[in-house]
N, C-alpha and C positions, 0 to 999 in steps of 0.2 A: 187769518192764514193767508199767505200769498198763493197765487196760482202756479204752483210749481210741481204739481203731480205729474207723474209719468202717465203714459197712455193706459198702462195696465191698472195703475192705482186709480185713475179716474173712472175706469170701468167698474172697479170694486166699490168705489165711492157712490157711484150712480145706482148700482144694484141694491146696495144697503139703504140708500135714501128712498128708492122706490118701494122697498119692503115695509117702510114704516107705516104706510097707509093701512097695512093689515093689523097693526097693533092699535087696539081700542082701549078707551079709558076703563080701568077696573080689570083688565086681563091679567092672567098668570102667564108669564113669558119665559121660555127657555132661551138663554143667550148662548150662541155657539162660540167656537174658538178658532182663532186664526186671523189673518190680516183683513179679510173682508168682514168678517164678524166684528172686528174691532171698530170698523167704520159704523156698523149698525149701532154698537154701544154708544158711540159718540153722538150719532144722530138722536137716539133715543134720550140720551142725557140732556141734549139741548132742548128736546120737547118737554122733558120733566121740568127743567128750569125755566123755560120761557113760556110754555103753553099750559103748564099745570097738569100735564099727563100723569095719571096715577096708575102705576103697574106694580105687580109683585113679580120678582125675577128670581129665577134659579140659574146658575152658571155651570157651564160644562167643563170648567177648568179653573184652577187657582189663578192663572194668568187673567182670564176674563173676569173673574170676581174681583181681583185687584183693581183692574182698570174701571169696572163699573162702580166700585165703591169710591175710587178717587174722583169720579165725575158726578157723584151724587145719586146713583141708583143703588137703592138698598137691596142687598143680596140675601136670600133665604135658602135654606137647604130644600131639596126636592121633597124630603119627608115632611117638612113644615107645610109646604104648599100643596102637596098631593098631586092630583092630576092637573096638567097645564092646559091652557087654551091653545098655545101655539109655540113652536120652537122655530127659530130662524138661525141658520147655520150656513157655513160655506161648504165647498166640496173641492176635492182635488181633481175629480172627474165626474161627469154625468153623461149618460147615454140617452138615446131617444125614448127609452122607457122610464127614465128618471132613476135607473139604478145608479148608485154612487160608489166611488171609492173616497173614503175619508180617513183621516188619521195621520196626515203629513205633519200636523202639529203636535202629535203624540197624545191626543185627548180622546181617541176613539171610543174607549169604553164608556166614559161619562157621556159622551155625545150620543151614543146609541141608547144608553139608559134614559136620558132626558127625552130624546126624540121619540122613543117608544111610549113614553108617559104623557104624550100630548095628543090633543085632538087633531092637530095639523102640524106638518113640517114643511117649512119653505126653505129652499135652497137659494142662496145669493152667490153670484159668481161672475166673473168676466168671461168674455167669449172664448178665451183659450181653454177653459175647462170642458167645453162642449166637444164630445168625442163620439165617433161612430161605434167603437167597441172599446170597452174598459180594459185597462192593462198596461198602457204605456207608463202611467205613474205607478211606482212600486206599491204593491199591496201590503199594508202593515198588518202584522199579526202580534197581538199582545200575549206575553206568556209570563207565568210566575217565575221568580228567580231560581227556585229549587228545580234541579234537573234540566237546565236549559240545553245542555248538549243533547240529551236524550230527545227533548221536544224537537230541537232542530233536525235530528236524524229522522224522527217520525214524520215531521212536516216534509222533508225532502223525499222520502219513500212515498208518501201519499201523493205528492205532486208527480213523480215519475209514473205512478200507477194510473194517474188521470191523463197522462200523455204530454206533460210539460217538459220541455227540454232543458230549460233554464230554471232548475229546481233548488238551487243552493240558497238557503235562507241567509240574509246578511243582517248581522246584529247591528242595530243602530247605535251610533255613538255621539257623544257630545263632549267636546273638550278632551278627547282622547280617552273617555271612559264610557262605559255602557250607559245609554240614555235611561233615565228612570222616570216612569209616568207618575201622575199624581197619586195613583193607587200603590206605588212602590214596585211596579213590574217593569219588564223590559219588552223591547219591540224588535221583531224580526221583519225586514223588509223583503218582500218577494218580487224579483224582477222578472215578470212573466211574459211581458210584451203584449200578450193578448189573453184575456180571461175567456176560456172556452165555454164554460157553462157556470155563470155566477152562483146559481142556487146550489149546484152540486159542490162547487168548490167551497162555498161558505159552510155547508153542513159538514163537509169532510174535514175542514180545518178545525171546526168547533167540536169535533168528536175526538180529537187528540188530546190525551191527558196533559195537562200543562198549559194548554191554550186557553186563555180567558175569553178572547173575543177577536174577531177579524174586522178589517175595514171595509167590507162589502155591506153597504146599506141597501137592502132590497125591499121593494114594495113599501117604502116608508114615506116617500115624498110624491106629492101630487102637483106641486107648483115650484117652478124654477124661475127666478128673476135674473136676467142677464143684463149687465151694465156695459156700455160702450164708451169709447174714448171721448165722444163728443157730448157726453152728459146724458144721452137718451138711455132708455132701458126697454127690455122686452120681457113680457110676462108670459111664460108658457104654463098651461095647466093640462093635466090629464083628468078628463071627466068620463067615467064609464069607459075608459080605453081610448077615448077620442081626444086628439090633441088640439088645443086652442091656443091662439097666440095674439097678443095685442102689444102695440109699441107706443110708448110715450116719448115724444121727440124732445121735449124740453123739461127737464127736471128743475124745479125752482130751487133757488138757493144752493147751487152746485157746491159752492165753497163755504163752509161753516167757519164761524169764529173760534170754535173749540180747537185747541192746538193738538198737535200730534202726541 
């Protein structure tokens, strides 16, 4: 592959590459969804093919399962694998406490199920996903198709009660039609600008009938790997509430031979 990645893509590439050191032979691994997670799948596939890495993998979406299978990684269901050793996934935003907004790719329900069924969750991201306060990225809320209008009304009322001024849920569409998740549900995106209290908001949304899950991932991630344009990466970890950080200046084999 030629060296034609944009700065943001190189950051995603670098973060995903750095995360592979956490994947050990014989592990049960949850594979995330999205552009950064796709780089992880490609890196792991290369290790499976060239280094003999043996892993058992569960995917958080049909999209990821398809890519992994095409590249030679066998995908099994979460029920087949049971508890996972590690899940590595991207994020749309993360704050200083490693609270996340996820679901930009529409896989938030499976992503949260897989992450919760893991001993460890690692987030991989480029530096643009690092925010002081969550909320600039629209918060996804997955709802069942039945009674969507009433679900939307209840969500809007709940947001107003919590003090949000921009409370109108926006139905996500694709190609002029309502977006459909892998579970056959739909997504409302909430343009909040700032999440005032993530825990309260998450609980309030999930208490609404018709809401399946929301994109706030709280107290689930202890390690974030940030990739930079120059091929370096930074690993941040929360250990007993204390933040540690380490920087790797030169990621080997920055450009893989596995195609896009």
